[in-house]
Structures are given as structure tokens and as C-alpha cells.
C-alpha positions, 0 to 999 in steps of 0.5 A: 111238289114245290111251295115257292117260298120254301127256298127261304125256310118256309112261310112267313109274315111276308108270305101270308100277312103283309099283303091281304090279297097274298096268295101262296104259289105251289108248283106241281109236276112235271106230270106225264101225259099218261097221268092227266087229262082234260076233265081231271082235277088237281087239288092241293091239300094242307095236312092239319092234325091228320086231316087233309084241308083243301086249299087249292084246286084247278080243273085241267083242260086241253090248253093245259096239255100243250106240252109233253110234261105239264107243269101246274102252279096252283095258288092258295089264298093265304087266308085259307093257311092263316086258319091254322097256327104256326108250325110244321104242316105237310103239303101234298097234291091229288089228281082226281080223274074224271073217268072215275079212277081213284086219285093219286098223290105224292109224298108230302112236302113239310112246310114251316109256317111262322108268322111272328117277326123278330123284333116285333116291328110296329110297321113291318115295311118300314125299313127302320124298326124303332122297337129294336134296342140300340146296340152298344159299342165298348169301349166308346169312344174307340181310342187309337190304341184300341186293339178291338171293339165289341158291339153288343146286341141286346135280346130282341123281342120275339127272340127265337132259336135259329134267328140270324143277327147281322151287324153293320159297322159302317161299310163292314157287314157281319153275319153272326151265327144262328141263336141256339136254343139256350141262348134265347133271351141273352144278349149277342156280341161280336168283336171287331178286330184290329184289322177291321177297325183299321180297314174301315178306318177312323170316323167321327159318328161312325154308324153301327146297327144291326137286323134279324132274320129268322128261319123263314126269312121274316125280317126285323128291319134295321135298328136305329144307328148307334153313333161311336167316335173311332179315333184311328186317324193319321197323326195330326188329322184336321177337324172333321167337317159337318154337314149342315143338314144332317139330323142325328148323323142322317141325311134325307136326300128325298126331303132335300129336293133339288137344293144341295146339301152343305158341307161346312169346313171348320176355320179355327180350332183345328186339330193339329194346331193349324187354322185355315189361311187365305190362299189354302186349297180344300177338296172335299170328298163324300164317299160310301158303298152302294147298298148291296153291291159293295161298290165305291161311290165317290164325289170329289167337290171342285177345289175351293180356294180360301179368300182373303177374308175368311168367313164361314167355308161351305161346299155344295154336295149335289143331291144326286151324289147322295141319291145312289147311297140311300139306305146305306152309309157314307163319310165326308172328309177333306184335304187342305193344301197349304198355301205356303207349300207342303203336303196335303193335310187330311181331315177326319171323316164324318159318319153319315147314314142315308135315309131312304130305300135303295134304288131298284136295279134297272128292269130286264129287257127282252131283245126279241120284243122287236118294237119294245111294246111290252107285247110278245108276239108268239107268231112272229117274235118269240116262236122259238122262245124269248131271252130275258137280258139283265145288265146292272151297274156294279155287276161283279163275278160270282153275283147270283141272280135269281129271275122270277117269272110270274105268269097269268094265263088267259084263264087267270090261272098262275104259271110261275117259274124261277131261273138262276144264273151265277155271274161268270163273265162280266157283261149282259146276262142272257137267261132263256125262256122256253117257247113251251112256257110262253105258249101256255101264257097265250093271251095272258101276261108275264111279269119279270123281276130279278134279285141279285145276291153278292158273295163278298167274303163276309158270309152273306151266302149263309143267309136265306135267299130272300133274307140275302136279297132284303140284306143286299137290297138289290131287287129290279124293277118289274117288267110286265109284258102281254103275251099273244098275237099282235096281228097275226091270224087268230088260232085256226079251229081244233082238228077233229077225231071222229071216234072220240066220244066225250073225250075218250078214244076206245083203244080197240079202234082199228083206225081213225083220222086226224080231220082238218076242216076244209073251211081253213084250207086253200089250194097249195097250203102246207098242213103239218099235224102232230099227235103228242103222247107217250108215242108220238106222230107227225105228218105233212100234206099239201092241199090239192082240193080245198073243198074237202076236209084233210084227213091224216090217217091213224093206224090202230097200232099207234092208238093201241100203243098209247092206251091209258094215255092222254093225247094232244093233237094239232095242226100248223097251216103254211100259206105264202110263208105265213104260219098259223096254228090250231087250237089243240084237241086233247083226249084220252085213249081208254075205255071210259068209265061212266060214273053215277048219274048226276045230282039234281038242284031242287031250286032249278025249277025248270031243270034247265041248269040255269038257276035264276037267283031272284025268281027261283032262289029268293031270300030265305030259301034253302037249296038242296042237291039231290042224289037220285035213287039211281045212284044205287047207294049201298049200306055204310057207303060214304058220300059227299057233295061238292060244288065248284064254281067261278064268280062273275069275275072268274074267282074259283069258289068251292064248297064241300058237304061233310061226309055222310055214311048211308045207313041200311035204311037208306040204301038204294034211296035218294039223298038230299044235302042242304047247300048254303045259299050264300055259296050259291049266290057268291056265284052270280054271274058265273057258274057252278059245277056240282057232283058227289063222290062215293067211297063204297064200303065194299071197295074203299080204295076205289072211290068214284065220282058222279057225272057232272051237273053244270049250272049257270048262275044268273042274278 
């Protein structure tokens, strides 16, 4: 079992709180066909104080079993998990078998839940956290003679063991050690060495900030910038330029619109004792590193020749040159070529921070989508799978790409996957998406998004995966595609197996057949059938008589070899080069165990399995589920009623009664369980499946489930 967010250390605020409709994906499997079959149920549990709490369930259908080792993704509403406090919990899943066999489960997965965010941001989605105290720098300003500088991060709100602080000294990114238990409540410091000071260089208003990631990748947001003058400059450097639109050292390119920013060049009072003279040539430079990539972005303005009459000297800085650095920092400087000759005189740098969120990386492309219409045709385009092609600016060797596939099947069930790629050769990166996975999404949708973590030698790899992505700010746009058929024939009807009864084939059957209905046949059609199980079989026939059903003989030895396993059979028709696939038929090879008789619902007056809410369950009515006397409940047996259904929009809904132990005086008698009327009314326009589960006192290790009662619920 995998809870997808566990790669980030557990479940946090952004998994459970940030989105009011958040769902937590849990991947279960692969399971083999000898473990599950149609009508079985998967249930996911969260153990709270020794009690397993049901948080998600799914009824397995034939369409789930079109692969040898099915994988299931169950989604739990975050609201179910949010009922319980922060802490560590065991997550597990069980398989409940439709034939009455006992349920099975796996070893639980321990998951940490922590919703408190370091820094306690008032608005967690805001990239800047005003609640974080400013970092301090000593000495300030940093003189040219300094051998180091110390950045101190004050203790932050919600500081906890395991928090990981990161400090940005302009373009230098530093990951500090995780906070130890004895350090909680104390400030954290990091030394900027002489070599690092020289690496970044001198700057006026150099921006310094920090942010915090906790053990489950909750993210504090960035602190406000501390601006510090660093006087490590070439001797005689000219006075730094200014940018007229900068407010507190911040440029806002989105608010600027199409109007260029204005770089102002001082004309008098210059460092080095030289004023600007007519005929001097000034070249301004704007530079920074694109957030997350570390790649340089530079803009060199056209040379400006100082006119004979000197007024305010301004040089345009196009907004388009600032946009790529949103969410990062930049610096502005200039060089002056004297009109009377001599070397170019450099200026000091001016530090800036750029407001806004970093631009998203370009979305995945899928070469097999021939028309690029965001629809993947299973019959013509992706018969052998698809390729996610990823290409983005400033790709670097060893970049680590995480591709998230968020699938939604035709029945609304989630089916997610995640793939990884480390860049070993620059250029388009091709990641395969299997045909089995796409076939499961037939009639549904697929969203593709990737993130890129750069390993720049400065410790970013020590952060949790999502934390590294947030730090790097390198996520792609989402590409959403429909998966299905764009014009090929619809699926052909499923084959039949005459000896299958109620989803079971008796293992003692001497022989049977896979039957293809003659209604879909024409002379010279090629028919290929598949029998997929523990021991599989295939066959091919050419149609000679289209007026009779086509039969593929199945011998008793193949049936016996697959006893206790699920089987999926299907066929493929080839006609004039055009291929059409059938729906699958799934069943189990075993002697069925007939469960206890089904419930009745007392408010279903006609017992027609249609509940008319207006006439049969008016306001104030309390419905009851009745276990018939024929269930033969014994003294001290434990029984529980379960109502499982879907609302009109397909949303799963579940209600379970409290377990009831049968007293000796009630043994062999009918039992009545009150069902909350609201639970049934919520299913209006949908359906409800009712059953009961009995744990016999004499054999508690082998509980049994009743036959099902399915009721359509109408307004």
C-alpha cells in the first residue's frame, strides 16, 4: 500500500486543509487475479486508538480486472482524516470477498499527520509570510575587509523538531541542518564565508531571506527581505544605479503592465571622484538567476551615449526581461566607457527582488496524439501505450523529473501513477505510459504534470520531494486529455461462458466454451480470444458461417488449473484491417458459497426494490433494515448492517450500524436495525446496496456476508 503523500514525510496542511475538497490517494496492489474478483470490495482503514476507521471503499468490477496484476487507487475525503488529531497512524486495506470468504489485509503503513505550518502564515498560499521575523546580518553593512558574515534566523512561530530552514543570500541558496529537539525556541545561524561573499559579489541592498519546511513538507512561505550593503567591489567602482519603480527594493512586473522600468544613472557625486561627461558611453546590465534552475538570465541594454547637455540619464528596462525572474532576485549595474579613452569603469550593483510567482514550465506533449486535440484514441493512436515528452528551458544534467499521472476512470474512480526520470542526456525526455494503464481510463480523463528538482551541489536534495519542488519553484502546467475512442466502433459485447452462474464457474466442469455472439460476425472476420488467469490461453478462428455463434472450446484441465482464481475473457475482431475489441467478462473458478439471505427494507412497501422517498418515506419516518429469521443467527453472534451506495452525481456514500451481539433470547429471530433517514435521502436519484455481516461466535475467524439487496432510491 502507498499513500502518495508519504514521499513528503506524511500528510500535512497542503494535503488535508488547503483544499476544502481535498482527497488523499492510496495506491493498493498489485494484486493477483487469484486474490480478487468481481463483487469483491476493497476497503481502506485508518487505525485510531486501536480501532480501524473506514475511510474509503471500492466495489471491484470486471473492468478493474483487465490486467494480470490489478492496481487500485482509492481516494479518501480529507474530511474523514481530519476528524482525528495530529499524530502517527497506521493505514491498511482489506479485501472483502463476495463469496463469503474471510477478509485479508496487509501489514499497515505508518503515516505521520501534521497540519500545523512552521511560521504560522496567515495565508498559507501567499508566497511571502509576513508573520516571519526578519533575519539579521552581522556585520551590516558588510565591509570589504570582512572575512565572513553571519545570518541569524530568529525562532519562528510553530518551531518544531525536524524543521529545515533554508537561507537565500541573493542567488546563493543554503539548506541548514534540521532543528533538533533541544534547539526548539532558539535562533538559528549560518555563516557566509569569504569565498561565498566573493562568489555573490558586492551589492547595494543585497536581499537576504529564509523559509522553513517541516517533516511533512508544510511550507512557511518566504520571509520578507532583509536588505544589506555588501561593499566587496572593485576599487573605485562607480555609484550604483537606481530603478525608479522599485519600492523597498522590490519590482512588480505584473503591476507594471507594458511600460518599461526605468534605470537611473547618477551623473554627479560618483564614487571614484568622476562625474559623467558628454560623449561617455553607458551600457546597463540587468541579470539574475531563474528561480529553481540556477540558469543565468541577462539583459544588456543598447549603449547610451551621453549628450552635450546632461540631464537625468535613464535607460529602459523592458518588462519582458524581468518576467522570467518572478519569485527570485536580480541585480542592476552599468559600465561607463570614457569619451577620452581608457578602460571601462564598472559600477556597484543594486540588488532587487522580483515580485510574483515563477512561471510554470511548459506542459507535457504526447506525440501519439496525432491531431493534438487532447484526446487519446485507444483504437488508433495509443494501442501500444503513449509517451510523455518533456522539454523545458535550462534543462541541466542530473535534473530529477517527477511525472504525476492523475487518472479518472469512466466510473469516476481515481487511478493515479507516478514516474521518475533523472536527466542523463540533454534534450527531450520521453517517459512511457503503458497501454494497460490507458485502457483502464477508457471513457475517462488523464491529467499530466511534472516537477523538476535541480541538484546544484548546495544541498537541495536534502529536502523532502515536495519541499524541493516548492523551493525550486519548478512545476509544469497541467495537460488534461480525454482517453477513449474518437470514431472507431464502440466496444463489442462481452463473450459468454454458458457454465458461469452468478459469476462463478464450478471447478469440476468437464469442459465449457467462450462464445462470441453471431450478431457481431461476418464471413472472413478474424476472431482472437484471450483467457487471462493464473494459467492463460489464447486462440484464433476465421469466421466461415456468420449465422451461428463462434465457440472456443475450454477443456476441463484448464478450468481445474485455475481453481480458486479469477478469469477475464475477451475477444478481438479484425475486419478488413480494422480492429474492434470486446468488453471483458470476469468470473471466478470455485464453488460459490451462498451467504445468508438478504435484508429487507421495511419502508419499501411493495418490496419492489425501488424506494419512493416522497410516498414511502415521508418526513419523520425512520426506516429499518430487517435481517430475516432465516439467517439463523446464534447466541453471541455479532452482526452489523452496512448501507453502501452512490448519490445521483456518483459520489460514494457509506453508513454502518454499530455491531450488535445477539442475546440468547433473540437467537433464530429476525433482527431490526434503524437506518438514519438522512443517509437514504442523500442517495436520492442514486442507489443503495444493503447487506449484513455476521461474525459467528463459534468461528470468529470466518465472518460471512449476506446476499445483497440493491434498492433504487427515487425522489
